[in-house]
N, C-alpha and C positions, 0 to 999 in steps of 0.2 A: 504494500500500500504506500502510495507516494507520501512524502513528508508533508506536502502542501495540502493534502486532503483533509487533515484534521482541522486546521483553522477555518477552511471554507465550510466544512461540515458543521462546525460549531456555529458559524455565523448564519448559515442558511438552512441547514437541515436538522441539526442535532436537537434543538428544542422541540420541534414537531415530532421527531422520532421518539423522544422521551415521553411526550404527551400521548402518542399512539400506544406506546407500550403500557402506560398506566391504564388507559381505557381498556386495552385487551385483558389485562389482569383483572380488572373490575368485572368484566363480562364473564370470565372464567370462574371467578369467585361466586357469582350468582348461580352458575351451573353446578357448582360443587356443594350446594347446600343440603342435598339429600344425605341424611345420616348414613345411608347404606354405602356411601362412597368414602366413608372414613377409613383411611389407611394410616397406619402409624407404627413407629415413625419411619419416614417423614409423611406429613399430611398436607395435601394441597390446600385444604381449607385454611390452614394456618400459614402456609408459605406464601400464598398469593397476595394477601393484604400486606404482609411484611415486606415483600419485594416491591410492591407498588409504593409503599411509603418511602422505602430506601431510594427508589428512583426519583421521587419528588425531592428528597433531600439532595440528591446529586444535581438535579436541574437547578435548584436554588443556589447551591454552592458554585455551580458553573457560571451562573449569571453574576454572582457577587465577586468571584475570583477569576477574572479572565486570564490570569497569568499562569495557569496550570501548564506543566510541561507538555508541549504539543509536537515534539519530534516524532520520528518513526517509532512505533510501538509504545507511544505515550498514552495519555488519558483519552485524547480524541480517537485514536485508532482503536483502543480497547473498547470504547463505547459503541463505535460503528459495528465492530464484530459482535459485541455482546447483544446489542439491540436486534441485529439481524437474526441471531440465533434464538433470542427470546421470542421473536415473532414466529419463526419457523416451528419451534417446539410448542408454542401456544396454539397454533393452528392444529397441530396433531392432537393436543389435548381436547380442543373443541370438537374435533371429529369423533372422539371416543365418548365424550360425555353426552347424556341425553339433552335435547334442546330444552330451553327454559319452559316450565309448565308441564313437561311430560315426566311422569313418574311410573311408567309402565313396568310391571314386575318381570316382563319378558325381555328386558334389556340385557344383553350379554355382559355388559360391563359390571353388572351387579353380582354376577356369579364369580365366586372366589377363584375357581380353577379355570376360568375362561381365558382364551388368548387375549381378549380385549382388556381384561383386568390386569394381566401380566404387563401388557404394553403401558397401561396407565400407571402401574407401580414403577416401572422403569423411568417414565417421564417425571414422576414425582421425585425420584432420586436425582435426576438431572436438574430439576428446578431447585432442589435443596442445595446441590453443589454450586449452581449459579448464584443463588442468594448468598451463600457463604463466601464465594469468591468476590462478589461485588462488595459485600460488607467489609471484607478484608482489605481490598485495594482502595475502597472509598469509605473509610470509617466516618460515620456521620455525614456522608455525602461528599467529603473533601478528598481529593485524590492524593494517595500516598504510595502509589505503586513503584515510583522511582526510588523510594526509601525502604522498600520491603526487604527484610533480612531473612534469607533462607536459614532454617534451623541448623542444619549440619554445616559446619564451617567450610569444609572442602567443597560442598555443593554450592554454597554462597559465593565462594571465590570463582568457581567455574562459571556461574551465571554472569557475574559482574564483569569478568574478564572477556567473555565471549559475546555477551548480549548487552553490556553496558547498562544504561538506565532504562532500557525497554522493559515493559512489564508483560509483553505478549509478542509472539512471533509465529509465523506459519510453521506447520509441522515439518514440512520438507526441509526448511532451513535449520530448524532445531535438530532434526534427525542427523543431518550432516555434521553439526557441531558436536553432538553427543557421541556419535560413532568415531570421531577422531580420537577420543580417549577411552571409549567403551565400545569396541567393535561389536556389531551385531549382524547376523546373517540376513541378507535381503529376502524378501518374499513373505511367507506366513509369519515368521518370527517378528519382523518389523511391524506387520499389521497387528499382531497381538500386543506388542509394546505400545503402539499408538492407542489401542482400545483400553489399555490399562491406565495410561497416563492422561489421556484426554477426557477428563471427568465430565466436562460440559458438552462433549461431542460436537465441537464446532470447527474441527480441522486446524486448530491452533493450540499452542501450549503457553500458558501464562506462568509467571514466576510463582504464583500460588499453587498451581497444579504441579509444577516441578518440585516445590517444597513438600507437598503431600507425598509424592512418589518417593522422593529420597528419604523421607522419614520412615515410610513403610518398609523400604528395602535396603536401608543402611546396613553396614557401613559403606561409604563411598568407594573404596578401592575395589570392592567386589559387588558393586551395585547390580549389574545385569546378571551376574551369576546367581545372586540371591533371588532376583526376580524370576529367573527361569525355574529355579528349584521350588519356589513357593507358589508362583502364580501360573506357570505354564505346565510344569510336570506333576504338581501335587494334586491328587484327586479331591482333596478337601477344600480347595480354593473355590469361592463363589464370588462372581462380580455382579454388581448391580442387583443385589438381593436385599429386600427390606426385612425389618424385624419380624413382621408377621409371616413372611415367606420362609424365613429360617424355621420358625415354629412348624409350619405346614410340611416342609421338606423332611424334618426330623421325625415327624409323626410315624413314618413308615418304619423307623428303627427303634421304636420304644421298647421292643422286646430284645434289643441288642445294646445294652448299656456300654458306654465307651465310644459309641458312634459320635462323630463330630464333623462340623464344617466351619470354615472361617472366612471372613470377608472384611474389607475395609469398613470401619464404622461410618455410618451416615450421620451420626450426631456428634462424633468427635473425630473429625477428619484428621488423618495422620496417625490414628491409632487403629488397632485391630479389634474386631469383635469375634468371639468364638461361641458358637452354639453347640451344645452337647447333650447327650442322654445320660442322666445320672444313674447310679446303681438302682434306685427305686423306680426308674422309668420316667422320671420327670424330665422335662426339656428346659434347660437353663441356658442363659446367655450372659457372657461376661466380657469386659474390656480390660485386658491387662495393661495398666497405664505405664507408658514409657519403658517398656521392656521389649527386647527383640523377640519376634514371634517364634523363631527357631528354638530359643531357650525355653519359652513357655510350653511349646508343644513337646519338646523332649522331656521336660520335667513332668508334664501331664501324662506322657506315655509311661514313665517310671512309676507314677502314682496310680496308674490304672484308670485314668480319666479320659485321655485322648488316645484311643486304640484303633478305631475303625473309621478312616476318613470317608465321609459320605456313605457309611455302612459297608465299605469294602474291607476285606481282610488284610490287604497289604498296606502297611503303614510305612511310608518312605523314611529312610534314614537321613536325618538332618544334622548328623554329627559334624560334618565338614563345615557347616555354617557357624558352629559354636566353637570352632578352634580359636584359641586365644589370638586376638588381633594385637598388633604392636601397640603398646600403650603410648599415648601422647606424652612427650617429655616436657615437663614444666621446669623452666630455668628461671633463676632469680638474679636480680641486679645486685651489685655490691652495696648500693645505698639501702636496699630493703634488708639485706643481710645484717648490716650494721644496726638498723632500726630494731629488728627483732631481737638481736643479741642484747641490745640495751634494755629490752623489756624482759630479759631472761626467758625468751621463748624461741621458737624456730618457725620458719615459714611453713614447713610441712605440717605443723600441728593443726588439727581441725579446730576452728575457732568457736564451734558450738559446744562440743563435749570436752575439749581440751584434754583428751585422753588418747585418741587415735590420730594417725596421719591422714591427710587428705588423699583420696584416691579416685574421686569422680569430679567431673566438670559438668555443671548444669548448662544445657543448651536452651536458648541461644545466648544468654547473658554472660556465661563464662565464669561464674563464681565457683569456687572450690570448697569442698567439704568431704567428710568421710562417708562411705556408703551406708554405715549404720545410721548416722544422723539423717541422711536423705530418706532412707526407708521409714524411719520413725516419723519424719515430717510428713511424708506422703500418706502414711497410714492414718494420720489425723485428718484426712480428706483435704489437705491443702495442696493445691497444684500450682503454687507460686513460689518463687525463689525466696528463701528465708532472709536473704540480704537485701534484695532490691525490689521484691514483690512482682517481678515480671513473671508471666506464665511460663511454666516448665513444659517444654515441648520435647524433651529428651535429655539424655546425658551420655557421657563417654568416659571410659576408664582413663585415668592419667597416672603417671608415675613421677614422684618427686625423687630426684637423684639420691640414691642410698649411699651410705658411707663406704661400704665395702666395694660397690661398683666404682665409685669415684677414685678410691685408693688404687684399685687395680689399673684404672685408666691413667692415673698420674704416673704410676711406676712404669707402665708400658710406654707412655709417651716419653718419659725420661730415658728409657733404654733405647728407643728409636732415635732419640736426638743425638746420641753419640755417633751414629753413623752418618748424620747429615751435617753436623757442625764441627769445626775444629775446636780443640780443647780451649775452654775459656770464652767462647763466643755464643753460647746458647742463651736465648732470651725468652721471656715468658710474657704472655698477654692474657688478660681476662676477657673472655668472649663477651661481646655486646648482647644483652638479653632484654626481652620485653616482658615486664611483669604481667601475669594473667589476671590479677585482681588487685584492687587497692589494699594497702596494709590495713588490717583491722586489729584493734587492741585485743589481746588474748583474754579469755575468760578467767584463766588461772595464772596469777602472777607469781606463784611460789617458785623459788629457784629450782631449776632442774639440773640434775647431774648429766654429764655427757652420755653415760651409758643408758639413761632413761629413754631418750628419743633418738638414738642413733647418730649423735653428733660425730663429726669426723675428728678422730684423734690422729693427727698426721704422724706417721712413723718416719724414722730417719731414712732418707733416701739418698743414695749416692748420685749426685748430679754434677754436671760440669759447673764450674764456678760462675756464678752470676756476676754481671757487671756491677750491680748494686743489690744489696740484700732487699728481699721483698717478703714481709711477714705473711704467712698463710693463715687465714681465719679458720676457726674450728667448725665450719658449717659444711654439711655434706653436699649442698647444692652449688658450691662454687665450682665453676668449670675452668680448667686450665688447659692450655694447649701450647705446643711449640710452634711458633710462627716462622714463616720463611722470610720475614722482614728483618733486615740487619739493623734493628733499633731496639732500645730498651723500652719497657712498659712505661717508665716514668718520664720518658722524654720523647714524645712522638715527633717533635721537630728536629731531634738530634740526628745528625748524619752518622753513618757507620764508620 
């Protein structure tokens, strides 16, 4: 779509298109008033008026703030694509619903197992995704798509580096960008990938849809492998299935406890919903918050809960998805080290319990704490960060440098340096690091002995004589390396 299309559309066509969309939603709302059409969740009766109000808010904000980003893939382009898709999906809903005033019992759409009812349920899911997408990119009606932060750090970097400030782009262009780092076979596999990622079924990918996909199938390094094992090859995966349809599908397996299916949650996008038959024959549904699906399914298999995907006897082995991923390494600046040392604490100590080391990073805000405290915090039904109160959309394991590991690295570096530098010319430099969270005062200010929290007690190491003595702090997170620059740490401007 041309870059100049957005301003022209906003001046001449966008207000009318927004008005037509609101009127369409109002007509559909009147057609959905028959209580027999209640489907939930999601329910068109609730979605249609909420979407109409949000579009009114967008129209008002667009009139009052004409300076919204209007480049390719910006607010204007998104609304052109969104409103065209809304009109097309709205016409399909209108064709399925009985005309106003007709409430005949013979209408196929009222029968739970009919083809028309299934089509209406899928359209309700698409409308739900469209409402959430619009509300996310235009909160309160004001466009924020160019500032949207993808939950997974690596995925966010990918989008901004390849797509810039755009919030939406055509599927063909996105596919070529993604396949450059995550190759995928052409043909049916690509079509399956598109049907999984394109939640609103409009032939484009928004930054919101990309975020949902990468949250469901993280981690990023094995994104498409995870997707293929969970969404393509696994018999328990169900796409575009509503809560009620899960109940109906599992009814056939009530005499086979351990039967289960899973789907992307329609009420908490980016999370998984699992339906299963309990030992007493009840059909239950659960959403495991912020946990990799593979881990949840494997644990459920060991506990005898998730045994038969869609009633089938073969339960795929997901062990390879649970292999330990490389921990993100958290490094600390010298200034932070000195600050924590002055407070008789360490950077790695969890600031909530003051007992265990930090080992998880909350996404997307990046705050650090220990896994025990995070679990306890979430069990209290809190889904916001305990430090900044931003919504928790996930977390990843991290590793603060341990004393033993760093001592080995220091010794190994010293040994290697003998082969690369003449006697008496080895020099040391502290790596530049970026702190991952602002320093927080510790909960426990009592003095701690080095052996309590793994402080680094530097053992005597035989090193080439330094040009000037440099004291080593007793913190495990200090990173040292032999540089190939012929200059001392304390004199960057000094010539060799």
